[in-house]
VOGU-3710 file (C-alpha; in Angstrom, 3 decimals, decimal comma):
1> xxxxxxxxxx> 239,002/-89,509/313,696  237,557/-89,077/310,221  239,669/-89,514/307,150  238,941/-87,964/303,738  238,708/-90,365/300,921  239,964/-89,687/297,430  237,515/-90,280/294,590  238,243/-90,976/291,026  236,599/-87,715/289,906  239,506/-85,705/291,290
11> xxxxxxxxxx> 237,412/-83,878/293,887  237,525/-84,188/297,667  234,728/-85,242/299,879  234,440/-83,547/303,202  233,784/-85,769/306,150  230,223/-86,130/307,166  229,250/-84,532/310,381  227,083/-86,324/312,816  224,970/-85,021/315,538  224,266/-86,951/318,599
21> xxxxxxxxxx> 221,363/-89,166/317,894  221,109/-88,067/314,256  222,087/-89,288/310,822  225,205/-88,214/309,123  224,815/-85,112/306,903  226,670/-85,092/303,651  228,857/-82,090/303,032  228,281/-80,171/299,782  230,213/-81,470/296,898  232,182/-79,113/294,737
31> xxxxxxxxxx> 231,746/-80,057/291,137  234,807/-80,040/288,954  235,361/-76,665/287,201  232,670/-74,852/289,187  235,136/-72,389/290,700  236,428/-71,375/287,282  232,907/-70,822/285,940  232,016/-68,655/288,895  235,073/-66,519/288,403  234,441/-65,999/284,694
41> xxxxxxxxxx> 230,759/-65,208/285,292  231,664/-62,583/287,852  234,134/-60,994/285,511  231,545/-60,817/282,702  229,025/-58,791/284,643  228,610/-55,151/283,516  230,356/-52,772/285,828  232,022/-55,501/287,940  234,874/-54,321/290,109  238,376/-55,542/289,487
51> xxxxxxxxxx> 239,089/-58,905/291,096  241,502/-59,328/293,937  243,836/-61,097/291,602  244,606/-57,786/289,875  242,326/-58,210/286,788  241,022/-54,983/285,285  237,258/-54,314/284,991  235,444/-52,735/281,994  235,696/-48,948/281,831  232,425/-47,056/282,372
61> xxxxxxxxxx> 230,814/-45,825/279,085  230,264/-42,079/278,727  226,708/-41,301/277,464  226,625/-39,680/274,002  224,294/-36,688/273,634  222,383/-36,656/270,346  221,616/-33,186/268,964  217,936/-32,792/268,131  218,521/-29,695/265,896  217,009/-26,195/266,215
71> xxxxxxxxxx> 213,228/-25,889/266,557  212,389/-23,620/263,602  208,611/-23,621/264,091  208,359/-20,698/266,549  211,035/-18,757/264,655  209,193/-19,034/261,338  205,873/-18,128/262,965  207,392/-15,049/264,583  208,964/-13,975/261,274  205,674/-14,349/259,368
81> xxxxxxxxxx> 203,695/-12,433/261,987  206,333/-9,710/261,997  206,246/-9,407/258,210  202,445/-9,109/258,213  202,569/-6,468/260,938  205,150/-4,450/259,016  203,034/-4,734/255,872  199,959/-3,428/257,670  201,908/-0,561/259,176  203,513/0,263/255,838
91> xxxxxxxxxx> 200,174/0,199/253,991  198,594/2,392/256,635  201,428/4,865/256,348  201,126/4,871/252,571  197,386/5,548/252,789  197,989/8,450/255,146  200,579/9,777/252,709  198,294/9,358/249,667  195,249/10,784/251,417  197,293/13,796/252,397
101> xxxxxxxxxx> 198,190/14,520/248,759  196,250/16,969/246,632  194,829/15,849/243,311  197,508/17,949/241,634  200,169/15,994/243,542  198,662/12,685/242,447  198,526/13,855/238,842  202,164/14,938/238,960  203,191/11,404/239,972  201,809/9,898/236,740
111> xxxxxxxxxx> 204,736/9,167/234,444  204,509/10,872/231,050  201,678/13,254/231,912  201,820/16,790/230,491  200,598/19,617/232,708  199,654/22,518/230,433  198,447/24,486/233,425  202,117/25,012/234,182  203,674/24,955/230,740  201,109/27,036/228,822
121> xxxxxxxxxx> 198,459/28,389/231,153  197,650/31,297/228,814  196,026/29,021/226,255  193,524/27,726/228,803  191,008/30,519/228,378  187,381/29,595/228,882  185,586/31,891/226,454  182,356/30,739/224,805  182,470/31,210/221,014  180,622/30,075/217,917
131> xxxxxxxxxx> 182,096/28,370/214,914  185,333/26,422/214,579  188,291/27,060/216,892  191,932/26,436/216,005  193,731/24,721/218,884  197,497/24,604/219,323  197,365/21,225/221,083  195,556/18,235/219,595  193,491/16,714/220,971  192,765/20,014/222,736
141> xxxxxxxxxx> 193,029/20,269/226,511  191,325/23,628/227,001  190,701/27,021/225,507  187,788/28,813/223,883  184,861/26,483/223,173  181,266/26,186/222,096  178,550/27,066/224,558  177,105/23,549/224,196  179,094/20,729/225,717  179,292/17,138/224,528
151> xxxxxxxxxx> 177,387/14,845/226,854  179,919/13,085/229,076  177,760/10,675/231,011  179,991/7,689/230,200  179,255/8,184/226,493  181,191/6,175/223,902  180,959/7,801/220,479  181,820/5,683/217,443  182,666/8,689/215,253  184,770/11,825/215,775
161> xxxxxxxxxx> 183,147/14,693/217,658  183,723/18,461/217,457  186,653/19,689/219,527  184,674/22,768/220,519  182,021/20,688/222,293  184,516/18,263/223,820  186,603/21,090/225,297  183,509/22,405/227,045  183,081/18,950/228,590  186,676/19,125/229,825
171> xxxxxxxxxx> 185,883/22,467/231,423  183,232/20,648/233,464  185,812/18,140/234,679  185,305/15,320/232,169  188,064/12,967/231,047  188,051/12,517/227,262  189,624/9,314/225,907  190,542/9,481/222,225  192,067/6,817/219,999  193,519/6,593/216,519
181> xxxxxxxxxx> 191,043/5,261/213,919  191,974/1,708/212,951  192,931/0,733/216,503  192,276/-2,962/217,123  188,738/-3,646/218,299  190,021/-5,389/221,402  191,856/-2,207/222,386  188,755/-0,099/221,726  186,672/-2,416/223,911  189,156/-2,090/226,771
191> xxxxxxxxxx> 188,991/1,686/226,555  185,187/1,637/226,384  185,041/-0,388/229,609  186,757/2,494/231,387  184,083/4,932/230,206  180,707/3,208/230,085  178,693/3,822/233,226  181,061/6,478/234,588  179,901/10,067/234,786  182,358/12,759/233,663
201> xxxxxxxxxx> 183,904/10,538/230,982  183,508/10,313/227,205  185,331/8,598/224,361  185,659/9,016/220,608  188,056/8,303/217,719  190,401/11,153/216,790  192,084/11,202/213,345  195,744/12,164/213,103  196,901/11,132/216,579  200,662/10,763/216,935
211> xxxxxxxxxx> 200,073/7,990/219,492  197,441/5,239/219,437  195,672/6,631/222,523  195,433/10,085/224,084  193,655/10,927/227,351  192,918/14,512/228,385  191,078/16,720/230,808  191,249/20,461/231,355  194,954/21,342/231,240  196,318/17,767/231,351
221> xxxxxxxxxx> 197,140/15,152/228,718  198,595/11,640/228,636  199,492/9,693/225,480  200,054/5,926/225,559  200,422/2,953/223,220  198,211/0,330/224,859  194,701/0,328/226,319  195,822/-1,709/229,327  198,465/0,841/230,317  197,759/1,364/234,054
231> xxxxxxxxxx> 198,456/5,077/233,733  195,095/5,533/232,010  193,316/4,400/235,170  195,641/6,535/237,278  194,786/9,549/235,128  191,041/8,993/235,444  191,235/8,363/239,185  193,365/11,420/239,884  191,706/13,956/237,578  188,109/13,052/236,771
241> xxxxxxxxxx> 185,753/15,826/237,896  188,226/17,437/240,343  190,061/19,055/237,432  186,998/21,067/236,473  187,531/24,672/235,481  183,910/25,124/236,548  183,532/23,064/239,762  180,027/21,737/240,219  179,121/21,893/236,518  177,281/18,846/235,238
251> xxxxxxxxxx> 177,731/16,419/232,340  174,314/14,825/232,467  171,903/17,742/232,240  171,689/21,147/230,622  172,754/22,414/227,199  174,634/19,342/226,054  174,619/17,656/222,633  175,099/14,053/221,546  175,690/14,617/217,836  178,928/13,473/216,207
261> xxxxxxxxxx> 180,922/15,223/213,470  183,894/17,566/213,624  181,944/20,722/212,787  180,569/22,430/215,902  176,797/22,607/216,251  175,695/26,058/217,323  172,501/24,805/218,878  171,921/27,135/221,756  169,870/30,192/220,788  170,195/33,476/222,643
271> xxxxxxxxxx> 168,495/33,744/225,986  164,816/34,623/225,773  163,396/37,830/227,108  162,940/36,306/230,545  166,610/35,323/230,740  165,968/31,577/230,580  167,018/29,022/227,994  164,508/27,197/225,787  164,648/23,462/225,175  167,590/22,360/223,031
281> xxxxxxxxx> 167,902/19,530/220,506  169,702/16,562/222,056  169,706/18,129/225,505  167,426/19,293/228,256  165,824/22,667/228,819  167,931/25,423/230,202  171,414/25,097/231,562  174,524/27,157/231,411  178,188/26,416/231,233
//
């Protein structure tokens, strides 16, 4: 019979077992405090179940969802594309609307324009006369005029011209830009840039203007303060040539003159016996108007 022997370390030593014909085999030795370490290690493991002794385990941790925010990229792209599409549609609709307007409608939309065709149509006679003509509106916008017209092939005159010749140019559909003498040179240059190189336009100073600048064609007039007023361009675009009392009449050929001075030049002689017109000073042979 085997007896266990007490050791000074406080542990117990299990009896060695022997097999027949073999050497004794030592039993495993429990080191002091090993049981306590094992218990504490088991308790420290994440997610360990409660021990049989009634100890409570760590509660499971609920995952926290982190908001990544709204993805604005596609939304912004869609908004930009939509805005461009609406702009294209709107512009197309506006063009259809504008193209469907008559030139009279476009003229009526210009702020400050005066339409004498409505307010005083009786003064817009188109008789050819000689000598000076007294006009009720200055600069004149129509009425009796000289048989010779002022050349309006984008001409910029640096001195006043005769109303009687200018009115005949208006009858052909020209736009006549006039300005008050003494206007700043920079303003004059801006006005000249709207005339030079453009058929059915002419420009000259006009003494006694009640506004710095006055623009007129047959039956219409617009007075402004500045050369860069956008209504000047609107006036030219809407009324140049289409406002002609004599559609198809020319500015660049025929019985025109280029002389300056406020006294009309009665240059055109009576028709010859063959019904034609001889050559004229400052103009080309023939021509009517």
